[in-house]
MINURO-537602 format. One record per atom (N, C-alpha, C): chain; residue in one letter; residue number from 0; y, z negated, x negated. Coordinates in pm, whole numbers. Example, Ala and Ser with C-alpha at 12.3 -4.5 7.8 and 13.67 -1.06 7.14 Angstrom:
+---+---+-----+--------+--------+--------+
| c | r |   k |      Y |      Z |      X |
+---+---+-----+--------+--------+--------+
| A | a |   0 |   -569 |   -780 |  -1319 |
| A | a |   0 |   -450 |   -780 |  -1230 |
| A | a |   0 |   -330 |   -780 |  -1320 |
| A | s |   1 |   -225 |   -708 |  -1285 |
| A | s |   1 |   -106 |   -714 |  -1367 |
| A | s |   1 |      3 |   -787 |  -1290 |
+---+---+-----+--------+--------+--------+
***
This chain:
+---+---+-----+--------+--------+--------+
| c | r |   k |      Y |      Z |      X |
+---+---+-----+--------+--------+--------+
| A | a |   0 |  -8526 |  11274 |  13341 |
| A | a |   0 |  -8432 |  11390 |  13419 |
| A | a |   0 |  -8412 |  11531 |  13405 |
| A | l |   1 |  -8508 |  11547 |  13285 |
| A | l |   1 |  -8645 |  11676 |  13343 |
| A | l |   1 |  -8652 |  11709 |  13430 |
| A | r |   2 |  -8755 |  11627 |  13514 |
| A | r |   2 |  -8804 |  11688 |  13645 |
| A | r |   2 |  -8701 |  11658 |  13741 |
| A | l |   3 |  -8636 |  11617 |  13759 |
| A | l |   3 |  -8484 |  11613 |  13880 |
| A | l |   3 |  -8420 |  11715 |  13827 |
| A | a |   4 |  -8404 |  11784 |  13744 |
| A | a |   4 |  -8296 |  11897 |  13714 |
| A | a |   4 |  -8471 |  12041 |  13716 |
| A | t |   5 |  -8509 |  12040 |  13692 |
| A | t |   5 |  -8671 |  12160 |  13769 |
| A | t |   5 |  -8702 |  12128 |  13885 |
| A | g |   6 |  -8699 |  11999 |  13963 |
| A | g |   6 |  -8706 |  11960 |  14098 |
| A | g |   6 |  -8678 |  12068 |  14167 |
| A | a |   7 |  -8519 |  12062 |  14189 |
| A | a |   7 |  -8470 |  12113 |  14238 |
| A | a |   7 |  -8516 |  12282 |  14295 |
| A | f |   8 |  -8569 |  12323 |  14149 |
| A | f |   8 |  -8676 |  12510 |  14193 |
| A | f |   8 |  -8792 |  12488 |  14306 |
| A | v |   9 |  -8891 |  12371 |  14305 |
| A | v |   9 |  -8980 |  12393 |  14387 |
| A | v |   9 |  -8991 |  12337 |  14528 |
| A | l |  10 |  -9031 |  12424 |  14574 |
| A | l |  10 |  -9019 |  12489 |  14701 |
| A | l |  10 |  -8998 |  12339 |  14780 |
| A | g |  11 |  -8917 |  12326 |  14893 |
| A | g |  11 |  -8950 |  12189 |  14958 |
| A | g |  11 |  -8916 |  12094 |  14911 |
| A | w |  12 |  -8896 |  12092 |  14772 |
| A | w |  12 |  -8808 |  11932 |  14741 |
| A | w |  12 |  -8702 |  11837 |  14808 |
| A | k |  13 |  -8730 |  11741 |  14796 |
| A | k |  13 |  -8588 |  11674 |  14843 |
| A | k |  13 |  -8565 |  11481 |  14779 |
| A | v |  14 |  -8523 |  11469 |  14787 |
| A | v |  14 |  -8483 |  11315 |  14724 |
| A | v |  14 |  -8533 |  11224 |  14867 |
| A | d |  15 |  -8632 |  11133 |  14844 |
| A | d |  15 |  -8654 |  11055 |  14971 |
| A | d |  15 |  -8537 |  10952 |  15008 |
| A | s |  16 |  -8542 |  10864 |  14880 |
| A | s |  16 |  -8480 |  10706 |  14907 |
| A | s |  16 |  -8449 |  10691 |  14753 |
| A | v |  17 |  -8337 |  10641 |  14720 |
| A | v |  17 |  -8272 |  10563 |  14558 |
| A | v |  17 |  -8300 |  10432 |  14638 |
| A | f |  18 |  -8375 |  10342 |  14529 |
| A | f |  18 |  -8328 |  10218 |  14531 |
| A | f |  18 |  -8282 |  10153 |  14387 |
| A | f |  19 |  -8318 |  10039 |  14393 |
| A | f |  19 |  -8293 |   9940 |  14274 |
| A | f |  19 |  -8394 |   9874 |  14228 |
| A | d |  20 |  -8466 |   9852 |  14112 |
| A | d |  20 |  -8529 |   9737 |  14039 |
| A | d |  20 |  -8663 |   9708 |  14106 |
| A | d |  21 |  -8722 |   9792 |  14171 |
| A | d |  21 |  -8877 |   9790 |  14239 |
| A | d |  21 |  -8957 |   9847 |  14168 |
| A | e |  22 |  -9001 |   9805 |  14100 |
| A | e |  22 |  -9126 |   9868 |  13950 |
| A | e |  22 |  -9276 |   9887 |  14033 |
| A | s |  23 |  -9304 |   9849 |  14196 |
| A | s |  23 |  -9380 |   9828 |  14170 |
| A | s |  23 |  -9422 |   9982 |  14297 |
| A | r |  24 |  -9302 |  10008 |  14272 |
| A | r |  24 |  -9342 |  10159 |  14419 |
| A | r |  24 |  -9310 |  10282 |  14269 |
| A | y |  25 |  -9359 |  10387 |  14262 |
| A | y |  25 |  -9394 |  10530 |  14242 |
| A | y |  25 |  -9253 |  10558 |  14241 |
| A | a |  26 |  -9111 |  10613 |  14123 |
| A | a |  26 |  -9024 |  10653 |  14100 |
| A | a |  26 |  -8977 |  10739 |  14001 |
| A | l |  27 |  -8890 |  10837 |  14039 |
| A | l |  27 |  -8811 |  10875 |  13836 |
| A | l |  27 |  -8722 |  10766 |  13832 |
| A | k |  28 |  -8688 |  10690 |  13671 |
| A | k |  28 |  -8630 |  10594 |  13668 |
| A | k |  28 |  -8473 |  10622 |  13594 |
| A | l |  29 |  -8352 |  10591 |  13657 |
| A | l |  29 |  -8267 |  10694 |  13579 |
| A | l |  29 |  -8182 |  10567 |  13560 |
| A | g |  30 |  -8171 |  10526 |  13450 |
| A | g |  30 |  -8084 |  10357 |  13431 |
| A | g |  30 |  -8181 |  10269 |  13512 |
| A | p |  31 |  -8067 |  10175 |  13587 |
| A | p |  31 |  -8144 |  10094 |  13715 |
| A | p |  31 |  -8160 |  10137 |  13853 |
| A | i |  32 |  -8180 |  10262 |  13892 |
| A | i |  32 |  -8142 |  10359 |  13973 |
| A | i |  32 |  -8274 |  10439 |  13991 |
| A | r |  33 |  -8355 |  10418 |  14108 |
| A | r |  33 |  -8484 |  10472 |  14049 |
| A | r |  33 |  -8492 |  10566 |  14215 |
| A | l |  34 |  -8538 |  10698 |  14173 |
| A | l |  34 |  -8532 |  10786 |  14289 |
| A | l |  34 |  -8673 |  10831 |  14328 |
| A | r |  35 |  -8733 |  10827 |  14437 |
| A | r |  35 |  -8812 |  10874 |  14467 |
| A | r |  35 |  -8812 |  11053 |  14572 |
| A | d |  36 |  -8892 |  11095 |  14484 |
| A | d |  36 |  -8871 |  11219 |  14577 |
| A | d |  36 |  -8995 |  11268 |  14625 |
| A | s |  37 |  -8957 |  11440 |  14698 |
| A | s |  37 |  -9084 |  11458 |  14782 |
| A | s |  37 |  -9086 |  11653 |  14746 |
| A | s |  38 |  -9232 |  11684 |  14779 |
| A | s |  38 |  -9204 |  11805 |  14795 |
| A | s |  38 |  -9278 |  11867 |  14975 |
| A | s |  39 |  -9253 |  11908 |  15086 |
| A | s |  39 |  -9344 |  11961 |  15169 |
| A | s |  39 |  -9442 |  11990 |  15092 |
| A | v |  40 |  -9443 |  12103 |  15010 |
| A | v |  40 |  -9595 |  12166 |  15021 |
| A | v |  40 |  -9712 |  12092 |  14915 |
| A | l |  41 |  -9635 |  11994 |  14886 |
| A | l |  41 |  -9694 |  11849 |  14854 |
| A | l |  41 |  -9715 |  11730 |  14926 |
| A | d |  42 |  -9719 |  11752 |  15013 |
| A | d |  42 |  -9739 |  11642 |  15164 |
| A | d |  42 |  -9823 |  11581 |  15064 |
| A | d |  43 |  -9955 |  11691 |  15167 |
| A | d |  43 | -10097 |  11645 |  15104 |
| A | d |  43 | -10171 |  11579 |  14995 |
| A | a |  44 | -10082 |  11589 |  14890 |
| A | a |  44 | -10122 |  11548 |  14770 |
| A | a |  44 | -10094 |  11431 |  14720 |
| A | a |  45 | -10136 |  11303 |  14645 |
| A | a |  45 | -10183 |  11162 |  14656 |
| A | a |  45 | -10086 |  11203 |  14528 |
| A | r |  46 |  -9999 |  11088 |  14544 |
| A | r |  46 |  -9917 |  11085 |  14403 |
| A | r |  46 |  -9982 |  10915 |  14281 |
| A | p |  47 |  -9977 |  10948 |  14197 |
| A | p |  47 | -10034 |  10841 |  14130 |
| A | p |  47 |  -9922 |  10718 |  14104 |
| A | s |  48 |  -9959 |  10603 |  14156 |
| A | s |  48 |  -9902 |  10486 |  14151 |
| A | s |  48 |  -9889 |  10434 |  14048 |
| A | r |  49 |  -9924 |  10461 |  13898 |
| A | r |  49 |  -9887 |  10403 |  13836 |
| A | r |  49 |  -9898 |  10551 |  13715 |
| A | t |  50 |  -9773 |  10595 |  13633 |
| A | t |  50 |  -9759 |  10675 |  13492 |
| A | t |  50 |  -9875 |  10679 |  13427 |
| A | l |  51 |  -9903 |  10837 |  13410 |
| A | l |  51 |  -9973 |  10871 |  13367 |
| A | l |  51 |  -9906 |  10889 |  13142 |
| A | m |  52 | -10034 |  10869 |  13065 |
| A | m |  52 |  -9962 |  10877 |  13001 |
| A | m |  52 | -10022 |  10960 |  12849 |
| A | l |  53 |  -9943 |  11093 |  12821 |
| A | l |  53 |  -9986 |  11197 |  12695 |
| A | l |  53 |  -9900 |  11166 |  12587 |
| A | y |  54 | -10051 |  11149 |  12496 |
| A | y |  54 | -10029 |  11140 |  12380 |
| A | y |  54 | -10036 |  11302 |  12323 |
| A | d |  55 |  -9960 |  11318 |  12229 |
| A | d |  55 |  -9913 |  11413 |  12186 |
| A | d |  55 |  -9853 |  11500 |  12099 |
| A | r |  56 |  -9856 |  11632 |  12035 |
| A | r |  56 |  -9781 |  11688 |  11901 |
| A | r |  56 |  -9706 |  11802 |  11982 |
| A | e |  57 |  -9595 |  11803 |  11924 |
| A | e |  57 |  -9519 |  11919 |  12011 |
| A | e |  57 |  -9573 |  12014 |  12029 |
| A | s |  58 |  -9595 |  12067 |  11852 |
| A | s |  58 |  -9654 |  12177 |  11779 |
| A | s |  58 |  -9772 |  12256 |  11861 |
| A | s |  59 |  -9841 |  12141 |  11893 |
| A | s |  59 |  -9971 |  12152 |  11932 |
| A | s |  59 |  -9998 |  12249 |  12076 |
| A | p |  60 | -10047 |  12426 |  12070 |
| A | p |  60 | -10000 |  12518 |  12166 |
| A | p |  60 | -10148 |  12438 |  12296 |
| A | s |  61 | -10268 |  12360 |  12210 |
| A | s |  61 | -10341 |  12294 |  12411 |
| A | s |  61 | -10218 |  12130 |  12408 |
| A | c |  62 | -10165 |  12103 |  12343 |
| A | c |  62 | -10104 |  12022 |  12406 |
| A | c |  62 |  -9970 |  12066 |  12459 |
| A | k |  63 |  -9888 |  12198 |  12462 |
| A | k |  63 |  -9865 |  12213 |  12530 |
| A | k |  63 |  -9855 |  12308 |  12690 |
| A | r |  64 |  -9999 |  12345 |  12698 |
| A | r |  64 | -10061 |  12407 |  12809 |
| A | r |  64 | -10080 |  12282 |  12878 |
| A | v |  65 | -10114 |  12151 |  12803 |
| A | v |  65 | -10134 |  12008 |  12900 |
| A | v |  65 |  -9971 |  12015 |  12991 |
| A | r |  66 |  -9888 |  11982 |  12897 |
| A | r |  66 |  -9780 |  11945 |  12958 |
| A | r |  66 |  -9722 |  12015 |  13053 |
| A | e |  67 |  -9695 |  12108 |  13039 |
| A | e |  67 |  -9702 |  12251 |  13123 |
| A | e |  67 |  -9811 |  12281 |  13298 |
| A | m |  68 |  -9948 |  12163 |  13225 |
| A | m |  68 |  -9972 |  12220 |  13379 |
| A | m |  68 |  -9911 |  12047 |  13491 |
| A | l |  69 |  -9940 |  11966 |  13408 |
| A | l |  69 |  -9877 |  11827 |  13454 |
| A | l |  69 |  -9730 |  11843 |  13494 |
| A | n |  70 |  -9653 |  11929 |  13440 |
| A | n |  70 |  -9526 |  11983 |  13528 |
| A | n |  70 |  -9515 |  12070 |  13660 |
| A | l |  71 |  -9634 |  12162 |  13628 |
| A | l |  71 |  -9677 |  12250 |  13766 |
| A | l |  71 |  -9736 |  12231 |  13840 |
| A | l |  72 |  -9817 |  12090 |  13832 |
| A | l |  72 |  -9850 |  11983 |  13938 |
| A | l |  72 |  -9767 |  11885 |  13982 |
| A | d |  73 |  -9651 |  11915 |  13977 |
| A | d |  73 |  -9556 |  11795 |  13975 |
| A | d |  73 |  -9565 |  11647 |  13937 |
| A | i |  74 |  -9692 |  11620 |  13889 |
| A | i |  74 |  -9695 |  11498 |  13768 |
| A | i |  74 |  -9631 |  11407 |  13712 |
| A | t |  75 |  -9570 |  11312 |  13719 |
| A | t |  75 |  -9485 |  11262 |  13648 |
| A | t |  75 |  -9570 |  11148 |  13536 |
| A | y |  76 |  -9550 |  11175 |  13424 |
| A | y |  76 |  -9598 |  11130 |  13271 |
| A | y |  76 |  -9535 |  11089 |  13175 |
| A | e |  77 |  -9556 |  11024 |  13086 |
| A | e |  77 |  -9483 |  10929 |  13001 |
| A | e |  77 |  -9542 |  11011 |  12859 |
| A | v |  78 |  -9421 |  11084 |  12755 |
| A | v |  78 |  -9531 |  11153 |  12684 |
| A | v |  78 |  -9492 |  11014 |  12497 |
| A | r |  79 |  -9629 |  11037 |  12456 |
| A | r |  79 |  -9626 |  10913 |  12361 |
| A | r |  79 |  -9655 |  11049 |  12213 |
| A | p |  80 |  -9583 |  11100 |  12143 |
| A | p |  80 |  -9620 |  11201 |  12059 |
| A | p |  80 |  -9620 |  11170 |  11956 |
| A | c |  81 |  -9726 |  11176 |  11867 |
| A | c |  81 |  -9835 |  11162 |  11737 |
| A | c |  81 |  -9772 |  11253 |  11652 |
| A | f |  82 |  -9716 |  11230 |  11555 |
| A | f |  82 |  -9645 |  11308 |  11418 |
| A | f |  82 |  -9802 |  11374 |  11348 |
| A | e |  83 |  -9771 |  11490 |  11297 |
| A | e |  83 |  -9827 |  11592 |  11222 |
| A | e |  83 |  -9909 |  11458 |  11106 |
| A | d |  84 |  -9798 |  11403 |  11033 |
| A | d |  84 |  -9880 |  11319 |  10885 |
| A | d |  84 |  -9872 |  11219 |  10949 |
| A | t |  85 |  -9903 |  11191 |  11057 |
| A | t |  85 |  -9998 |  11058 |  11113 |
| A | t |  85 | -10146 |  11089 |  11128 |
| A | e |  86 | -10276 |  10961 |  11110 |
| A | e |  86 | -10356 |  10988 |  11194 |
| A | e |  86 | -10390 |  10873 |  11344 |
| A | t |  87 | -10438 |  10997 |  11448 |
| A | t |  87 | -10452 |  10900 |  11576 |
| A | t |  87 | -10598 |  10879 |  11609 |
| A | e |  88 | -10618 |  10804 |  11612 |
| A | e |  88 | -10751 |  10682 |  11702 |
| A | e |  88 | -10866 |  10804 |  11791 |
| A | y |  89 | -10735 |  10901 |  11851 |
| A | y |  89 | -10817 |  11030 |  11953 |
| A | y |  89 | -10751 |  11171 |  11877 |
| A | p |  90 | -10815 |  11255 |  11874 |
| A | p |  90 | -10790 |  11375 |  11905 |
| A | p |  90 | -10692 |  11428 |  12003 |
| A | v |  91 | -10567 |  11477 |  12008 |
| A | v |  91 | -10440 |  11519 |  12071 |
| A | v |  91 | -10489 |  11644 |  12113 |
| A | p |  92 | -10489 |  11719 |  12300 |
| A | p |  92 | -10422 |  11639 |  12355 |
| A | p |  92 | -10471 |  11508 |  12435 |
| A | f |  93 | -10438 |  11433 |  12388 |
| A | f |  93 | -10526 |  11252 |  12506 |
| A | f |  93 | -10466 |  11209 |  12636 |
| A | l |  94 | -10551 |  11228 |  12758 |
| A | l |  94 | -10422 |  11218 |  12845 |
| A | l |  94 | -10509 |  11110 |  12934 |
| A | v |  95 | -10452 |  10946 |  12950 |
| A | v |  95 | -10452 |  10811 |  12988 |
| A | v |  95 | -10416 |  10831 |  13079 |
| A | d |  96 | -10507 |  10783 |  13204 |
| A | d |  96 | -10482 |  10808 |  13379 |
| A | d |  96 | -10558 |  10599 |  13412 |
| A | p |  97 | -10424 |  10520 |  13383 |
| A | p |  97 | -10393 |  10428 |  13439 |
| A | p |  97 | -10460 |  10431 |  13619 |
| A | n |  98 | -10457 |  10487 |  13680 |
| A | n |  98 | -10441 |  10471 |  13810 |
| A | n |  98 | -10610 |  10476 |  13752 |
| A | a |  99 | -10683 |  10563 |  13751 |
| A | a |  99 | -10843 |  10633 |  13801 |
| A | a |  99 | -10922 |  10527 |  13656 |
| A | d | 100 | -10874 |  10450 |  13559 |
| A | d | 100 | -10909 |  10387 |  13469 |
| A | d | 100 | -10988 |  10436 |  13353 |
| A | s | 101 | -10950 |  10632 |  13361 |
| A | s | 101 | -10988 |  10761 |  13309 |
| A | s | 101 | -10942 |  10768 |  13196 |
| A | t | 102 | -10946 |  10899 |  13092 |
| A | t | 102 | -10917 |  10920 |  13005 |
| A | t | 102 | -10965 |  11098 |  12978 |
| A | i | 103 | -10876 |  11145 |  12906 |
| A | i | 103 | -10880 |  11338 |  12902 |
| A | i | 103 | -10906 |  11381 |  12784 |
| A | v | 104 | -10979 |  11422 |  12702 |
| A | v | 104 | -10928 |  11466 |  12543 |
| A | v | 104 | -10954 |  11609 |  12565 |
| A | g | 105 | -10791 |  11706 |  12489 |
| A | g | 105 | -10827 |  11830 |  12488 |
| A | g | 105 | -10772 |  11881 |  12643 |
| A | d | 106 | -10787 |  12048 |  12580 |
| A | d | 106 | -10648 |  12124 |  12764 |
| A | d | 106 | -10760 |  12124 |  12823 |
| A | d | 107 | -10942 |  12146 |  12850 |
| A | d | 107 | -10942 |  12190 |  12947 |
| A | d | 107 | -10988 |  12105 |  13018 |
+---+---+-----+--------+--------+--------+
***
């Protein structure tokens, strides 16, 4: 929902289509409704077919940089919080890209 609210401020932003229960296409899911959006500025940029997964801590400055960059690039991602008192298998931020079958550790 945050993306939908901030998307209106992106140059050239518009809603392309509204549809129901089609998991095969990239879209913002709001309950049973799915919105597919675009921007004329980002027409040449390829959209990921599957959502990126970001493991992060809310209080971490490096995690904040990654979240801000993903938002600036208009990339849809899902956040998996890693709490301060729990051990994680990987250092955070840790970004998983199922489209390229790759992972990125850190904020560089």
